[in-house]
N, C-alpha and C positions, 0 to 999 in steps of 0.2 A: 494446444493439447491441454487434455481434460484431466484437473484433479479433484481428488478422489480421495477425502477425509472422512476415517472411519474411527469411532470411540476414542477422541484422541483426549487424551486425560492430563494433566501438569499438577505438582502441586510442591511448595518449599518447606521440607521437612513434612509435618501434620497438615501444613495449612493445605488445604484443594484449592487449585485456582481456574482448572478447567475438570468437568466430568465428562466424559464421554461424549464427545463435540463432533458429531456426523455432517457431514453436507458435500454436495456434489458439485464442481463450479466447471459450465464448458469453454471452451475457448473462442476467442474473442468478445468476452464479455465483462463485465466490471460488476464486482461484488460487493458492496458497502456494508463496513464491520459496524455495527451501532451498540448502543449500550454504553449506560452512564459511565462515570470512571470506576476502575479498579471490578469490573467485569471480566476482563481478562482479553482486550480486544489486543493488547501489545504481547501477552502473551503466545498466545494463538500463532501472531504473526512470526513472532520468534520461532515458534515452535515448528512453524513450518520451513523455516530461513535454514536452520540448523544452528542457531545461536543457544536455543536450550532444546535440551534431549525429553520429549516426553516419557513417562515412566510403562505408558499404554495406549496401544492403538498402533495405527495407519496410515500415511498418506503418500498416496502414489501421484506422480505426473504422466498419464497414460502407462505405460506397464516400466515404469522407471519409481522404484522405491525411495523415496526423499530421506525417511531414517536411517537410510542403512547405504549410504552414496557417497563415495569419495570426495571430498572437498573442491579440489578441481572439478571435478565432474559437474558438481553441484553449480557452483560459480556460474558454470555456462550455460544453466539452465534457470537459474533462480537468481535475482535481484530482488532485496531488499532495502528499504531507505527507509532510517529513523527519523524519531519525532525527536528527536536533539542532536542537532546534525553543527554541536560545538564540536569541533575536531583538537585531538589530545594537542596537536602543535600546527603553526599555523604554516601554510604551505599553497603555491600558485594556483590559482585557478586550474590553471591547466595541467599541472601537474596533480591535482584532485580528480581530476577527470580521467587523467588515461590511466590512474588506476583500477579503472575497470576494463581495460583489456587484461591487466597481466595474466586472466586464465588464458588468454591465449597467446602469450610472449615468450621468449626465449629469453636468452639474457640482455635483448635491446629490444627498444620499441619498433616494427617496421613501419614502412610508407603508409600501408593499412591503415595501422592503429592510428596516425597523426592525423591524417583523413577523416576517421571518423569521429575524435576528439573532436575535431572543429567543425566537423557537421553539427554535433550535439550542441556547442557552444554557440552556434550561430541560429539554430532551432530554440532555444530557450531562452538565444537575445541575452549570453553569457558573452560572447565575444568583445564587448571594452574593459570585460573584464578581467580576461587571461592572464594578465601577467600580475595581476591586482592577489595580495594576500589574504586567505578566507577570513581572518579575523578579522580585517579592513571590510568587509561587507555586513549587510543585516543581515536580519535573521532569515527574513524571506529570499533573497537573494540568495543566503550560504545550500537553501530550501531547495533551489531550482538546480545550484550545483551536484550537491551528493544525488538530485535525481538525474540530471546529466552523466552521470558517474555509473548511476545503474544502468540507465540504458545503452553503454558501451559496453558493456557485457552481453548486449543482445540474447537477453533472458526470452524465456517463453513465458515463464511467471512471474510476475512485477509484484512483490508487497510494500504499499505503502503507508506510511503509521502517522496520520495526519498531515499530510504535505500540506496542504494549507494555511495551520496554524498560525503562522507568524507572516502570513500575506495579507496586503488590503486587498480590496474587494476584486480589481482589474485584474490583478494577479493570482488570483483563488478562479476566477474564471478562464484565464488563460491556461493557468496549468492544469484544470480539469478539463478544457479543451483538447489541450494536448494530449493528455493521457487517451483520452474518448479516441479522438482519432489515431494514435497507436494501435489503441487496442481493435480498430474496425480494420486499418489495413496491413496491420501484420499479425494478427490474430491472437494475438494475448491474452494470456488469463490473467486478468488483476484483480486485484485485493486492496480493497482501502480502508483504512480505520477513518472514522472520519464524524464529527459531534453535530457539521451544518445538515439537517435534515435537507432543505430545501438543496442544498447545493448538492448532493448525495441523490435527491428526485430526479433534478435537472439530468446527470451525467450517468447514473448507473443501472444497470439491467434487472439487478438482482439484491436481495438485502437479506443479510441475516444478525439476528439482535440477539445479544446474549444478558441473561440475567440469572443472579442467581448460580453461574460458575457453566450454566447450561445452555443452549441452543432454546432459545425461547418461541423465538418461531423465524422463520426462511422461506420463501420465494419472491415475487414480484413487486411492484408499489403497493398494486390495490391490497394485496395481501396482508404487508406488512407496515405501511406508511397509515396506521389509522387514530383516531382519536383514543382509542381503546387501547392500545397497545403503548401509548406516549404515559397513558395516566398509570398503567401498571409497571410500565420498566421505569418512565422515567422520573414518574410520582407528577406531571404536568397536565393540565387540561389543556388541551389544544383542540382547534378544529381543522377538519385537511380540506382542502377544495381542490380541485380540479385547475389548471393556470397553462394555455397556452402547451396543453397535451400532455401534462406532469402534474405530481403531487404538489401541492403547497402547503406547508405548518403554518399557522395562524396561532399564535401561545394567548391564550388568556392569564391577566394577572391572578395572582395567586394572593 
């Protein structure tokens, strides 16, 4: 499903966070949301997920109006994985993942719901932790649990807020590889907020760079991932090279 965002704006009181953000993202593609801390990446994801309500603008998933959709229907189309995955209270991993099936359930879970949960526990290599409590896991393991819960919703739009921030290098690659595979195989529209430019370049198709509350630039790696953009937006000097077919950033000392 194609996501079309038009003139999306958000503010806390008089403080403007997003100012008329517009872009279109095609299904089956991964969009990397880039920009320094405080530029509105998380706010944009929360506005699309329905956690926050913009004061202006629109967002449509094909013909579906995300801003005026009821909660149950949206939960079947959009899944959001937050940056902070510390649960309010500990629960078993298998129960946390099962929560992703709530939009499809009646009073009790069905056999197909249980099968979906077990499938995702296996896919994310969480089966050994199925009956452990979430507060017993590392930060990276908890992020995989919340990703499994999001995928249990069988969404058409997947929103990920720094999904690899607590992971070691191997798990960063494994997680992004899985997201890439899901986007390709299930034609998912994916938006991922990420700070690792090289990791984004390896797995993402499109890049939206935020600066000063607005879209600074949007497009493919050749257009967005340039030394000039890194200096203007991030305030760092960097050289961009091609490596194995994707852009690679080499930072220069300050």
